VOTOR-65870 format. One record per residue (C-alpha): x, y, z; residue in three letters; residue number from 1. Coordinates in steps of 0.05 Angstrom, whole numbers. Example, Ala and Ser with C-alpha at 12.3 -4.5 7.8 and 13.67 -1.06 7.14 Angstrom:
2
<site x="246" y="-90" z="156" code="ALA" pos="1"/>
<site x="273" y="-21" z="143" code="SER" pos="2"/>
***
This chain:
355
<site x="-384" y="677" z="121" code="MET" pos="1"/>
<site x="-328" y="727" z="120" code="SER" pos="2"/>
<site x="-333" y="802" z="115" code="LYS" pos="3"/>
<site x="-297" y="798" z="48" code="PHE" pos="4"/>
<site x="-351" y="759" z="11" code="LEU" pos="5"/>
<site x="-382" y="800" z="-44" code="SER" pos="6"/>
<site x="-446" y="834" z="-23" code="SER" pos="7"/>
<site x="-478" y="804" z="-86" code="ARG" pos="8"/>
<site x="-469" y="735" z="-55" code="LEU" pos="9"/>
<site x="-489" y="749" z="17" code="LYS" pos="10"/>
<site x="-557" y="716" z="9" code="ASN" pos="11"/>
<site x="-535" y="658" z="-36" code="LEU" pos="12"/>
<site x="-563" y="591" z="-14" code="SER" pos="13"/>
<site x="-514" y="537" z="-36" code="ALA" pos="14"/>
<site x="-535" y="470" z="-63" code="TYR" pos="15"/>
<site x="-538" y="414" z="-11" code="THR" pos="16"/>
<site x="-509" y="349" z="-37" code="PRO" pos="17"/>
<site x="-531" y="282" z="-11" code="GLY" pos="18"/>
<site x="-495" y="262" z="52" code="GLU" pos="19"/>
<site x="-434" y="217" z="48" code="GLN" pos="20"/>
<site x="-424" y="195" z="121" code="PRO" pos="21"/>
<site x="-365" y="152" z="141" code="ARG" pos="22"/>
<site x="-384" y="135" z="213" code="ASP" pos="23"/>
<site x="-411" y="66" z="196" code="ARG" pos="24"/>
<site x="-428" y="22" z="137" code="LYS" pos="25"/>
<site x="-494" y="43" z="105" code="TYR" pos="26"/>
<site x="-538" y="17" z="49" code="ILE" pos="27"/>
<site x="-532" y="80" z="7" code="LYS" pos="28"/>
<site x="-596" y="97" z="-29" code="LEU" pos="29"/>
<site x="-592" y="173" z="-25" code="ASN" pos="30"/>
<site x="-550" y="200" z="-83" code="THR" pos="31"/>
<site x="-575" y="164" z="-145" code="ASN" pos="32"/>
<site x="-508" y="130" z="-159" code="GLU" pos="33"/>
<site x="-508" y="66" z="-199" code="SER" pos="34"/>
<site x="-502" y="4" z="-154" code="PRO" pos="35"/>
<site x="-459" y="-28" z="-209" code="TYR" pos="36"/>
<site x="-385" y="-15" z="-220" code="PRO" pos="37"/>
<site x="-356" y="14" z="-285" code="PRO" pos="38"/>
<site x="-347" y="-35" z="-342" code="SER" pos="39"/>
<site x="-286" y="-79" z="-344" code="PRO" pos="40"/>
<site x="-263" y="-39" z="-405" code="GLU" pos="41"/>
<site x="-263" y="25" z="-364" code="VAL" pos="42"/>
<site x="-223" y="-6" z="-308" code="ILE" pos="43"/>
<site x="-173" y="-35" z="-357" code="GLU" pos="44"/>
<site x="-166" y="31" z="-395" code="ALA" pos="45"/>
<site x="-146" y="70" z="-333" code="VAL" pos="46"/>
<site x="-79" y="34" z="-328" code="ASP" pos="47"/>
<site x="-11" y="47" z="-298" code="CYS" pos="48"/>
<site x="15" y="77" z="-363" code="GLN" pos="49"/>
<site x="-39" y="131" z="-362" code="GLN" pos="50"/>
<site x="-28" y="145" z="-288" code="VAL" pos="51"/>
<site x="46" y="153" z="-304" code="GLY" pos="52"/>
<site x="28" y="209" z="-352" code="MET" pos="53"/>
<site x="-7" y="252" z="-300" code="LEU" pos="54"/>
<site x="52" y="300" z="-303" code="ASN" pos="55"/>
<site x="24" y="323" z="-371" code="LEU" pos="56"/>
<site x="-38" y="365" z="-384" code="TYR" pos="57"/>
<site x="-97" y="329" z="-414" code="PRO" pos="58"/>
<site x="-124" y="345" z="-483" code="ASP" pos="59"/>
<site x="-166" y="409" z="-473" code="PRO" pos="60"/>
<site x="-207" y="394" z="-536" code="THR" pos="61"/>
<site x="-225" y="323" z="-513" code="CYS" pos="62"/>
<site x="-221" y="303" z="-586" code="LYS" pos="63"/>
<site x="-226" y="227" z="-578" code="ILE" pos="64"/>
<site x="-282" y="232" z="-528" code="LEU" pos="65"/>
<site x="-322" y="280" z="-571" code="LYS" pos="66"/>
<site x="-314" y="237" z="-633" code="GLU" pos="67"/>
<site x="-339" y="175" z="-597" code="LYS" pos="68"/>
<site x="-398" y="213" z="-568" code="LEU" pos="69"/>
<site x="-415" y="242" z="-636" code="ALA" pos="70"/>
<site x="-414" y="173" z="-668" code="GLU" pos="71"/>
<site x="-455" y="144" z="-611" code="ARG" pos="72"/>
<site x="-511" y="196" z="-617" code="TYR" pos="73"/>
<site x="-509" y="206" z="-692" code="GLY" pos="74"/>
<site x="-485" y="278" z="-693" code="VAL" pos="75"/>
<site x="-421" y="315" z="-712" code="THR" pos="76"/>
<site x="-365" y="329" z="-662" code="PRO" pos="77"/>
<site x="-382" y="404" z="-668" code="GLU" pos="78"/>
<site x="-448" y="388" z="-635" code="MET" pos="79"/>
<site x="-415" y="358" z="-573" code="ILE" pos="80"/>
<site x="-391" y="394" z="-511" code="PHE" pos="81"/>
<site x="-358" y="358" z="-453" code="VAL" pos="82"/>
<site x="-343" y="383" z="-384" code="SER" pos="83"/>
<site x="-330" y="365" z="-311" code="ASN" pos="84"/>
<site x="-399" y="335" z="-297" code="GLY" pos="85"/>
<site x="-466" y="359" z="-322" code="SER" pos="86"/>
<site x="-470" y="409" z="-265" code="ASP" pos="87"/>
<site x="-413" y="447" z="-297" code="ASP" pos="88"/>
<site x="-450" y="448" z="-363" code="ILE" pos="89"/>
<site x="-513" y="475" z="-331" code="LEU" pos="90"/>
<site x="-471" y="528" z="-296" code="ASN" pos="91"/>
<site x="-439" y="548" z="-362" code="PHE" pos="92"/>
<site x="-508" y="551" z="-394" code="ALA" pos="93"/>
<site x="-534" y="600" z="-342" code="PHE" pos="94"/>
<site x="-472" y="642" z="-354" code="MET" pos="95"/>
<site x="-475" y="639" z="-430" code="ALA" pos="96"/>
<site x="-549" y="648" z="-443" code="PHE" pos="97"/>
<site x="-576" y="689" z="-384" code="CYS" pos="98"/>
<site x="-566" y="760" z="-361" code="ASP" pos="99"/>
<site x="-604" y="811" z="-319" code="ARG" pos="100"/>
<site x="-656" y="820" z="-374" code="GLU" pos="101"/>
<site x="-664" y="748" z="-395" code="LYS" pos="102"/>
<site x="-668" y="694" z="-343" code="GLY" pos="103"/>
<site x="-688" y="621" z="-337" code="MET" pos="104"/>
<site x="-754" y="586" z="-325" code="ALA" pos="105"/>
<site x="-756" y="521" z="-286" code="TYR" pos="106"/>
<site x="-803" y="481" z="-242" code="CYS" pos="107"/>
<site x="-813" y="494" z="-168" code="ASP" pos="108"/>
<site x="-799" y="421" z="-152" code="ILE" pos="109"/>
<site x="-738" y="399" z="-193" code="THR" pos="110"/>
<site x="-663" y="394" z="-190" code="TYR" pos="111"/>
<site x="-640" y="443" z="-136" code="GLY" pos="112"/>
<site x="-579" y="469" z="-174" code="PHE" pos="113"/>
<site x="-623" y="509" z="-223" code="TYR" pos="114"/>
<site x="-644" y="557" z="-169" code="ASP" pos="115"/>
<site x="-573" y="561" z="-141" code="VAL" pos="116"/>
<site x="-544" y="580" z="-210" code="PHE" pos="117"/>
<site x="-598" y="633" z="-219" code="ALA" pos="118"/>
<site x="-579" y="664" z="-152" code="GLN" pos="119"/>
<site x="-505" y="657" z="-165" code="LEU" pos="120"/>
<site x="-507" y="694" z="-231" code="HIS" pos="121"/>
<site x="-559" y="744" z="-211" code="GLY" pos="122"/>
<site x="-608" y="726" z="-266" code="VAL" pos="123"/>
<site x="-684" y="730" z="-261" code="PRO" pos="124"/>
<site x="-718" y="663" z="-251" code="SER" pos="125"/>
<site x="-789" y="645" z="-269" code="GLU" pos="126"/>
<site x="-809" y="588" z="-223" code="ILE" pos="127"/>
<site x="-867" y="549" z="-252" code="ILE" pos="128"/>
<site x="-903" y="504" z="-202" code="PRO" pos="129"/>
<site x="-915" y="431" z="-219" code="LEU" pos="130"/>
<site x="-987" y="411" z="-224" code="LYS" pos="131"/>
<site x="-1022" y="378" z="-165" code="GLU" pos="132"/>
<site x="-1001" y="309" z="-190" code="ASP" pos="133"/>
<site x="-928" y="333" z="-197" code="PHE" pos="134"/>
<site x="-930" y="334" z="-273" code="THR" pos="135"/>
<site x="-899" y="392" z="-311" code="VAL" pos="136"/>
<site x="-945" y="449" z="-332" code="ASP" pos="137"/>
<site x="-927" y="448" z="-406" code="VAL" pos="138"/>
<site x="-975" y="505" z="-422" code="ASP" pos="139"/>
<site x="-938" y="552" z="-375" code="ARG" pos="140"/>
<site x="-871" y="535" z="-404" code="PHE" pos="141"/>
<site x="-896" y="543" z="-475" code="ALA" pos="142"/>
<site x="-916" y="615" z="-460" code="GLU" pos="143"/>
<site x="-859" y="637" z="-415" code="CYS" pos="144"/>
<site x="-818" y="672" z="-470" code="GLY" pos="145"/>
<site x="-751" y="662" z="-436" code="THR" pos="146"/>
<site x="-696" y="609" z="-429" code="ASN" pos="147"/>
<site x="-721" y="543" z="-401" code="VAL" pos="148"/>
<site x="-689" y="484" z="-365" code="VAL" pos="149"/>
<site x="-730" y="421" z="-356" code="ILE" pos="150"/>
<site x="-704" y="358" z="-323" code="ALA" pos="151"/>
<site x="-733" y="299" z="-361" code="ASN" pos="152"/>
<site x="-745" y="254" z="-324" code="PRO" pos="153"/>
<site x="-754" y="304" z="-269" code="ASN" pos="154"/>
<site x="-720" y="299" z="-202" code="ALA" pos="155"/>
<site x="-740" y="283" z="-149" code="PRO" pos="156"/>
<site x="-807" y="258" z="-176" code="THR" pos="157"/>
<site x="-781" y="212" z="-232" code="GLY" pos="158"/>
<site x="-837" y="233" z="-279" code="ILE" pos="159"/>
<site x="-819" y="240" z="-353" code="ALA" pos="160"/>
<site x="-851" y="284" z="-406" code="LEU" pos="161"/>
<site x="-866" y="256" z="-475" code="PRO" pos="162"/>
<site x="-824" y="283" z="-532" code="LEU" pos="163"/>
<site x="-883" y="320" z="-562" code="CYS" pos="164"/>
<site x="-886" y="364" z="-500" code="ASP" pos="165"/>
<site x="-812" y="378" z="-502" code="ILE" pos="166"/>
<site x="-816" y="398" z="-575" code="GLU" pos="167"/>
<site x="-876" y="442" z="-561" code="ARG" pos="168"/>
<site x="-837" y="481" z="-509" code="VAL" pos="169"/>
<site x="-777" y="488" z="-556" code="ALA" pos="170"/>
<site x="-820" y="512" z="-615" code="ARG" pos="171"/>
<site x="-858" y="562" z="-572" code="ALA" pos="172"/>
<site x="-793" y="593" z="-547" code="ASN" pos="173"/>
<site x="-753" y="599" z="-612" code="ARG" pos="174"/>
<site x="-716" y="661" z="-588" code="ASP" pos="175"/>
<site x="-693" y="627" z="-524" code="SER" pos="176"/>
<site x="-651" y="567" z="-505" code="VAL" pos="177"/>
<site x="-689" y="506" z="-482" code="VAL" pos="178"/>
<site x="-645" y="460" z="-440" code="ILE" pos="179"/>
<site x="-667" y="388" z="-430" code="VAL" pos="180"/>
<site x="-630" y="357" z="-372" code="ASP" pos="181"/>
<site x="-629" y="282" z="-387" code="GLU" pos="182"/>
<site x="-589" y="257" z="-328" code="ALA" pos="183"/>
<site x="-638" y="199" z="-317" code="TYR" pos="184"/>
<site x="-663" y="187" z="-388" code="VAL" pos="185"/>
<site x="-631" y="118" z="-395" code="ASP" pos="186"/>
<site x="-678" y="88" z="-344" code="PHE" pos="187"/>
<site x="-741" y="87" z="-386" code="GLY" pos="188"/>
<site x="-753" y="156" z="-416" code="ALA" pos="189"/>
<site x="-743" y="181" z="-487" code="GLU" pos="190"/>
<site x="-684" y="224" z="-506" code="SER" pos="191"/>
<site x="-697" y="288" z="-544" code="ALA" pos="192"/>
<site x="-633" y="281" z="-587" code="VAL" pos="193"/>
<site x="-676" y="267" z="-648" code="GLY" pos="194"/>
<site x="-710" y="335" z="-640" code="LEU" pos="195"/>
<site x="-646" y="375" z="-649" code="LEU" pos="196"/>
<site x="-649" y="377" z="-725" code="VAL" pos="197"/>
<site x="-713" y="418" z="-725" code="GLU" pos="198"/>
<site x="-699" y="456" z="-660" code="ASN" pos="199"/>
<site x="-632" y="492" z="-661" code="GLU" pos="200"/>
<site x="-649" y="528" z="-596" code="ASN" pos="201"/>
<site x="-649" y="462" z="-557" code="MET" pos="202"/>
<site x="-591" y="438" z="-514" code="LEU" pos="203"/>
<site x="-590" y="368" z="-486" code="ILE" pos="204"/>
<site x="-548" y="356" z="-424" code="VAL" pos="205"/>
<site x="-526" y="286" z="-403" code="ARG" pos="206"/>
<site x="-481" y="255" z="-350" code="THR" pos="207"/>
<site x="-437" y="194" z="-340" code="PHE" pos="208"/>
<site x="-455" y="194" z="-266" code="SER" pos="209"/>
<site x="-519" y="153" z="-269" code="LYS" pos="210"/>
<site x="-527" y="98" z="-321" code="SER" pos="211"/>
<site x="-453" y="97" z="-338" code="ARG" pos="212"/>
<site x="-430" y="85" z="-266" code="SER" pos="213"/>
<site x="-378" y="142" z="-265" code="MET" pos="214"/>
<site x="-404" y="190" z="-212" code="ALA" pos="215"/>
<site x="-334" y="192" z="-182" code="GLY" pos="216"/>
<site x="-301" y="210" z="-248" code="ALA" pos="217"/>
<site x="-342" y="274" z="-259" code="ARG" pos="218"/>
<site x="-359" y="275" z="-333" code="LEU" pos="219"/>
<site x="-418" y="305" z="-369" code="GLY" pos="220"/>
<site x="-434" y="325" z="-441" code="PHE" pos="221"/>
<site x="-482" y="367" z="-480" code="ALA" pos="222"/>
<site x="-510" y="359" z="-550" code="ILE" pos="223"/>
<site x="-535" y="418" z="-589" code="GLY" pos="224"/>
<site x="-528" y="463" z="-650" code="ALA" pos="225"/>
<site x="-455" y="482" z="-665" code="PRO" pos="226"/>
<site x="-469" y="555" z="-647" code="ASP" pos="227"/>
<site x="-494" y="536" z="-578" code="LEU" pos="228"/>
<site x="-435" y="490" z="-567" code="ILE" pos="229"/>
<site x="-388" y="545" z="-587" code="ALA" pos="230"/>
<site x="-419" y="590" z="-534" code="ASP" pos="231"/>
<site x="-406" y="538" z="-481" code="LEU" pos="232"/>
<site x="-334" y="529" z="-506" code="GLU" pos="233"/>
<site x="-324" y="604" z="-498" code="LEU" pos="234"/>
<site x="-343" y="599" z="-425" code="ILE" pos="235"/>
<site x="-301" y="537" z="-414" code="LYS" pos="236"/>
<site x="-239" y="568" z="-445" code="TYR" pos="237"/>
<site x="-250" y="630" z="-403" code="SER" pos="238"/>
<site x="-250" y="590" z="-339" code="THR" pos="239"/>
<site x="-213" y="524" z="-342" code="ASN" pos="240"/>
<site x="-196" y="492" z="-410" code="PRO" pos="241"/>
<site x="-166" y="432" z="-375" code="TYR" pos="242"/>
<site x="-228" y="416" z="-335" code="ASP" pos="243"/>
<site x="-231" y="342" z="-354" code="ILE" pos="244"/>
<site x="-171" y="304" z="-329" code="ASN" pos="245"/>
<site x="-132" y="253" z="-369" code="ARG" pos="246"/>
<site x="-160" y="192" z="-333" code="LEU" pos="247"/>
<site x="-232" y="214" z="-338" code="THR" pos="248"/>
<site x="-226" y="226" z="-413" code="GLN" pos="249"/>
<site x="-198" y="156" z="-422" code="ILE" pos="250"/>
<site x="-250" y="125" z="-377" code="ALA" pos="251"/>
<site x="-306" y="162" z="-413" code="GLY" pos="252"/>
<site x="-283" y="137" z="-482" code="ALA" pos="253"/>
<site x="-279" y="66" z="-456" code="ALA" pos="254"/>
<site x="-349" y="72" z="-426" code="ALA" pos="255"/>
<site x="-378" y="91" z="-494" code="ILE" pos="256"/>
<site x="-344" y="30" z="-524" code="ASP" pos="257"/>
<site x="-378" y="-14" z="-473" code="SER" pos="258"/>
<site x="-449" y="13" z="-480" code="ASP" pos="259"/>
<site x="-480" y="-57" z="-480" code="SER" pos="260"/>
<site x="-454" y="-68" z="-409" code="TYR" pos="261"/>
<site x="-489" y="-5" z="-385" code="TYR" pos="262"/>
<site x="-554" y="-20" z="-423" code="PHE" pos="263"/>
<site x="-558" y="-87" z="-387" code="GLU" pos="264"/>
<site x="-546" y="-53" z="-320" code="ASN" pos="265"/>
<site x="-600" y="-1" z="-335" code="ALA" pos="266"/>
<site x="-648" y="-57" z="-351" code="ASP" pos="267"/>
<site x="-631" y="-90" z="-284" code="ARG" pos="268"/>
<site x="-643" y="-25" z="-248" code="ILE" pos="269"/>
<site x="-710" y="-16" z="-282" code="ILE" pos="270"/>
<site x="-730" y="-87" z="-263" code="GLU" pos="271"/>
<site x="-709" y="-74" z="-190" code="THR" pos="272"/>
<site x="-746" y="-7" z="-190" code="ARG" pos="273"/>
<site x="-811" y="-40" z="-212" code="GLU" pos="274"/>
<site x="-804" y="-95" z="-161" code="TYR" pos="275"/>
<site x="-789" y="-44" z="-106" code="THR" pos="276"/>
<site x="-849" y="-2" z="-126" code="THR" pos="277"/>
<site x="-895" y="-62" z="-119" code="LYS" pos="278"/>
<site x="-865" y="-80" z="-51" code="ARG" pos="279"/>
<site x="-872" y="-9" z="-25" code="LEU" pos="280"/>
<site x="-944" y="-3" z="-49" code="ARG" pos="281"/>
<site x="-960" y="-69" z="-15" code="ALA" pos="282"/>
<site x="-935" y="-37" z="49" code="LEU" pos="283"/>
<site x="-983" y="21" z="41" code="GLY" pos="284"/>
<site x="-935" y="72" z="9" code="PHE" pos="285"/>
<site x="-958" y="119" z="-46" code="GLU" pos="286"/>
<site x="-905" y="113" z="-100" code="VAL" pos="287"/>
<site x="-901" y="157" z="-162" code="ILE" pos="288"/>
<site x="-890" y="120" z="-227" code="ASP" pos="289"/>
<site x="-816" y="133" z="-242" code="SER" pos="290"/>
<site x="-774" y="133" z="-305" code="LYS" pos="291"/>
<site x="-710" y="146" z="-266" code="ALA" pos="292"/>
<site x="-663" y="104" z="-222" code="ASN" pos="293"/>
<site x="-701" y="124" z="-160" code="PHE" pos="294"/>
<site x="-772" y="124" z="-132" code="VAL" pos="295"/>
<site x="-809" y="179" z="-96" code="PHE" pos="296"/>
<site x="-854" y="153" z="-41" code="ALA" pos="297"/>
<site x="-892" y="171" z="21" code="ARG" pos="298"/>
<site x="-932" y="134" z="73" code="HIS" pos="299"/>
<site x="-997" y="163" z="99" code="PRO" pos="300"/>
<site x="-981" y="142" z="171" code="LEU" pos="301"/>
<site x="-910" y="168" z="176" code="PHE" pos="302"/>
<site x="-878" y="236" z="177" code="ASP" pos="303"/>
<site x="-827" y="238" z="121" code="GLY" pos="304"/>
<site x="-769" y="266" z="161" code="GLU" pos="305"/>
<site x="-781" y="219" z="219" code="LYS" pos="306"/>
<site x="-782" y="159" z="173" code="LEU" pos="307"/>
<site x="-717" y="184" z="140" code="TYR" pos="308"/>
<site x="-684" y="189" z="209" code="CYS" pos="309"/>
<site x="-709" y="120" z="230" code="ARG" pos="310"/>
<site x="-681" y="88" z="166" code="LEU" pos="311"/>
<site x="-615" y="124" z="178" code="ARG" pos="312"/>
<site x="-612" y="95" z="248" code="SER" pos="313"/>
<site x="-622" y="26" z="216" code="GLU" pos="314"/>
<site x="-563" y="38" z="169" code="GLY" pos="315"/>
<site x="-603" y="57" z="107" code="ILE" pos="316"/>
<site x="-593" y="125" z="74" code="LEU" pos="317"/>
<site x="-648" y="156" z="32" code="VAL" pos="318"/>
<site x="-660" y="229" z="13" code="ARG" pos="319"/>
<site x="-709" y="275" z="48" code="HIS" pos="320"/>
<site x="-726" y="345" z="24" code="PHE" pos="321"/>
<site x="-756" y="400" z="67" code="LYS" pos="322"/>
<site x="-798" y="435" z="14" code="GLY" pos="323"/>
<site x="-870" y="444" z="36" code="GLU" pos="324"/>
<site x="-901" y="404" z="-21" code="ARG" pos="325"/>
<site x="-853" y="345" z="-16" code="ILE" pos="326"/>
<site x="-833" y="342" z="57" code="LYS" pos="327"/>
<site x="-872" y="278" z="68" code="GLN" pos="328"/>
<site x="-836" y="242" z="11" code="TYR" pos="329"/>
<site x="-772" y="202" z="10" code="LEU" pos="330"/>
<site x="-730" y="196" z="-53" code="ARG" pos="331"/>
<site x="-701" y="126" z="-54" code="ILE" pos="332"/>
<site x="-646" y="107" z="-102" code="THR" pos="333"/>
<site x="-653" y="38" z="-134" code="VAL" pos="334"/>
<site x="-595" y="-3" z="-108" code="GLY" pos="335"/>
<site x="-578" y="-76" z="-116" code="LEU" pos="336"/>
<site x="-637" y="-125" z="-109" code="PRO" pos="337"/>
<site x="-610" y="-149" z="-42" code="ALA" pos="338"/>
<site x="-605" y="-77" z="-16" code="GLU" pos="339"/>
<site x="-676" y="-62" z="-36" code="MET" pos="340"/>
<site x="-699" y="-126" z="-2" code="GLU" pos="341"/>
<site x="-666" y="-101" z="63" code="VAL" pos="342"/>
<site x="-700" y="-34" z="54" code="LEU" pos="343"/>
<site x="-769" y="-65" z="46" code="CYS" pos="344"/>
<site x="-758" y="-113" z="104" code="GLU" pos="345"/>
<site x="-736" y="-56" z="148" code="THR" pos="346"/>
<site x="-796" y="-14" z="129" code="LEU" pos="347"/>
<site x="-842" y="-73" z="143" code="GLU" pos="348"/>
<site x="-810" y="-80" z="212" code="LYS" pos="349"/>
<site x="-821" y="-6" z="226" code="ILE" pos="350"/>
<site x="-894" y="-11" z="204" code="LEU" pos="351"/>
<site x="-905" y="-72" z="248" code="ASN" pos="352"/>
<site x="-877" y="-35" z="308" code="GLU" pos="353"/>
<site x="-929" y="18" z="297" code="ARG" pos="354"/>
<site x="-983" y="-35" z="295" code="GLY" pos="355"/>
***
């Protein structure tokens, strides 16, 4: 840290992304990427002709992409915002809707970037603990009286709230923005898009990184009332109007046109998740019921960090968090069936070694 860094940022704790080591070949179950490639239509769309046009700026309005998203979700293009990954949208939302007087409420165990953005922009945060069973305390959110961001399904637990609870929070905080982060919604949870008509204070944030197999392309979108979308556009055009490159826009449009491919893959991931959950429980793991493309598990006989390190030494990457309430858990991305089989066989070997 240099002496020139603003004093406002001296105590900022940056987000820690999942590791991407290159020292050997790993089974990578640590960053919730899809194990399946983009659709053939996406690969075909990003062709030599488009690469040859990289000397030209992309469309800052993302008109084609917005229109396709609007049609897909049954809204108008004015209700769609697109940006360089859902993280960018969340960052813009903290900038647009929070200040020193009005902050953001979020869970104590949830996506780590919420806390980083609160620190980064110097806004007050109300951190609401999950209940003992890791479910969201809806009563606390319904009475917080400030902006809210809820990951649904939540990360890293994978637990999803029913839509009635989401709507309750939105109705109880009419004078605040309620952000529903639906990064993992396609793996078994219900989307809140249908609640937007009656809840103009709600903003739904989605990503192409998970179910649409485009983590490397960096594309996210939000759906909300036109006024909220205009607020986000104001921030975008005040920072980087060309934040989505030409190839990503084209790939995103092609991905929407091949939704059936991604729905089939999501179904495969759900099937593999349920199989893996049964296998892990048979090995003595406690596994939380998940509606995401990962499972959250612990074993009563093993320290979470030591088990993470042991799996890493065996060439399997999973995610371990150091928070006091979850330090014994591992978050395990659902990979290909063969990869999950290797994981379970490796864990069985480790258990047998312990006797």
